[in-house]
C-alpha positions, 0 to 999 in steps of 0.5 A, a space after each residue: 317522076 315527081 313533077 308529074 304528081 299533083 301533090 295538092 290533090 292528094 287525099 290524106 285519108 283515102 288510098 289512091 294512085 299518084 303516078 301511072 307510068 305503065 300507061 306509056 304516057 310519060 316517056 322513060 317512066 313506063 316501068 314506074 307507078 306510085 300509090 299512096 295508102 296513108 301513111 305509106 307511099 309505095 313505088 312499084 318498079 317493073 324494071 330496075 332503077 338505081 339506088 340514087 334514083 330511089 333515094 331521091 324520089 323517096 325523099 321527094 314523096 316524103 317531103 311533099 305528101 303531108 302525113 306520109 310516114 313511110 316510103 317502100 318500093 316493090 320490085 315487080 321486076 324481081 322474082 317473088 316481087 319483094 318489098 324494100 323499106 326506103 324511108 321512114 317507119 317500117 309498115 308491113 300491114 295497114 287498113 286502107 280506106 276507099 269510099 269510106 270502107 276499109 281493106 286490109 293490105 299486106 306489103 310484105 308477102 305476096 306480089 299483089 297486096 290486096 286492092 287494085 286501085 284502077 277499079 276504084 270507079 268500078 267499086 263505086 258503081 257497084 256500091 251505087 247499084 247493089 241495093 236489094 240485089 243478089 250479086 255474083 262476084 266472079 274471080 273475087 280475090 279479096 272480095 272488094 266488090 262484095 264489100 261495096 255491095 253489102 255497104 250499098 244495101 245488097 241483099 246477098 253477095 256470092 264470092 267465087 274464087 279458086 284461091 281460098 286464102 284470098 277469100 279468107 282475106 275477103 271475109 276479114 275485109 267484111 269483118 273490118 266493116 262490121 258487115 253481117 256475114 250471113 249476107 255473104 257467101 264464099 265459094 273456093 272453087 274453080 268457076 269452070 268446074 263448079 257451075 252447080 255451086 254458082 247456081 245454088 245461090 242464084 238467080 242473080 240480079 248483078 254479075 261482076 266478072 273481073 278475071 285475070 288475063 292468064 293464070 297457068 293451069 287456071 284461066 286463059 281469058 280469051 279461051 275461058 271468058 265466053 264460057 261464062 257468057 254462055 251460062 248466063 241463062 242459068 245464072 241471071 234473073 230477067 233484067 239483071 245487069 252485067 259488069 264485064 271487066 278486062 285488063 289485058 293490054 292485048 285485048 280491047 273492048 271489042 273482045 267483050 262486044 264480040 263475045 256478047 254478040 256471039 253468045 248472048 246477043 239479046 244483052 243490051 250495052 248500057 255504058 262504061 265505067 272509066 278508071 280514075 283519070 290518073 290511069 292515063 293511057 297513051 294508046 286507048 284500050 290498053 288499060 282496064 276496060 269495064 263494060 255494062 250490059 243488061 240481060 234481057 227481060 
């Protein structure tokens, strides 16, 4: 694994993915990813590896990353996805930096620790395109899109997520960056049962939809995503833009195009946002898809 990491390009301040085996571009390593949240390196395993393998790679990361003080592993292959300290200082929480903005991450409790690195370029696009806009952030999680929206001069960011605990972490992320919370709304509701709550803060100039592929009792992306597109006329200003995201390996971007063609054919496709190059995929379309559309004026 270590031979596939370009240690010379590692940023000692900003968080980043170092190795992406999940894209199946590295035979035999499809179950491994490595991220760096200075000063912590995190190995994520989707199937078991030996203690010897972990020890060898942990020492390799520590030796080759300048400033690295800690190496952990997260076992996504085990129930509750536990973390284990492998080497160096015990670090359970830290403030990660991306595009100069701070996000509080926790490497001790939940399966997801607070920030998805494949969306780095998407967050940059939002930061560059949110000036004076009213932004609707659906499936907001810890509100990273909201943070970049306000940093980019957004007029208002409205965060919708059924998980109120995640939104509370999003509020803390805004505080970390000294943002005016008067510009930010947090609605802990089920999107598909609370259209009135969405509409009351609109209409919107930018919609971001980054749904999970499936959550039992909450969302099935294939069934539920079109429900959002059907409601665009109630939510959006003329000429608004849409960032429609999809992270299901079983659905390609044609799913989004077909959904738009059926439910809002007036929308104009204006581009894609590709993930960082390190997220290499052996088969195109299996990883993160981010498509941009303009709502008709």
